[in-house]
N, C-alpha and C positions, 0 to 999 in steps of 0.2 A: 441559396436554393431556391428566394424568391425572382432573383433575376433569371434563373432558368425557366421558373415557370411564365414570368413574363414575356421571356423569348419565346414560348411555346404559343403565347397566345397571340401575339403579335403575327404579322404577315413577314416574316421573316424567311431569309433564304434557307431552303430546306438542309444544304450543305452546312452552313453555319451550325445548325441544330444538330446535325450528326458531329460534328467535330465538338461541340462543346459536351454533346452528351459522351464522346468518346474520353475526352479529357478527364469527366467526372468519373467515368467508370477506372480510370488508370488511376485516379488520386485517391478513391474513397477504400480501396484496399490497405493501401499504405497507411493511412488514417486509422483505419480499425487494426492493423499490426502494432503500429507506435502505441496507441491506446492500449492493447492487451500486454504489451510488453512494459509500459510503465505500473500496471497494476502488478502483473505477475510475477516479475523478479523481487519486490520487497516481500509479498505473500512467500516467496519461494524461501529466502533467509529467515524469515520469521516463523516457519513450520521447521525448518532446519534446526533453529536454535532453541525452539521448543521441544523438540523431541519427536515430532511428528514426521511421517514421510513427507518430501516436499512435494511429493505428487500429488497431494491433496490442494495445491495450489490450483490446479486444472479444473477445480470446481468454479472458479472465477468465471469460466468461459458458459457455465451454464446460465440459465435465467435463477435469479436468487441464490446461486452457488456460493456467491461471494458473501451474502449474508449468513448463510449455511456456515460456511467456514468462520466467519468471525465468531458465530455464537461457539463452534466447538472448540475453537481457540480459548475462546474467555471462560468457561464452562468445564473445560476438561481437566483432569490432574495432570501437569507438565511433568516430563521423565527426566527431569535436570537436578543437577545438585547446585544449590547456591555456590557463588564462587566466595572464598573467604572474604574477610575484610580486610582490606590493606591499607587503610590509610592513616591519617596524624593519629595518634593514641593518646590521651591526655596523661601526662606525667604524674607519677606516684610520687605526693609531696609527704614529706616527714609530718608526724602528727604534730600539732600545734600544742606549746606549752599551755595549761591553765592559766586563766585571767588572776591577776593578783588580788587578794581580799581585798574589797571594798568597805570604807567605814564610814 
């Protein structure tokens, strides 16, 4: 961006300035779409797994909407049932015999 400002301040060829502006106008929407995709896709899956409507993800497009969504997810009651624990279970050992009497 600084290079573009420097280009505008100097006595550059107007055609070169128009070409640079055209390139920037073509690249900036692509960068915005990629950035939104990086933010929206994980929030979509988080909302879906938490039992909320995945369309709440679109709050991220609004200013401070992502902050609102984070607070909704943090403090709302999730409508999911916890998964049963299917890990290693400690084996049941038989009771130990008492110690012999000490004299």
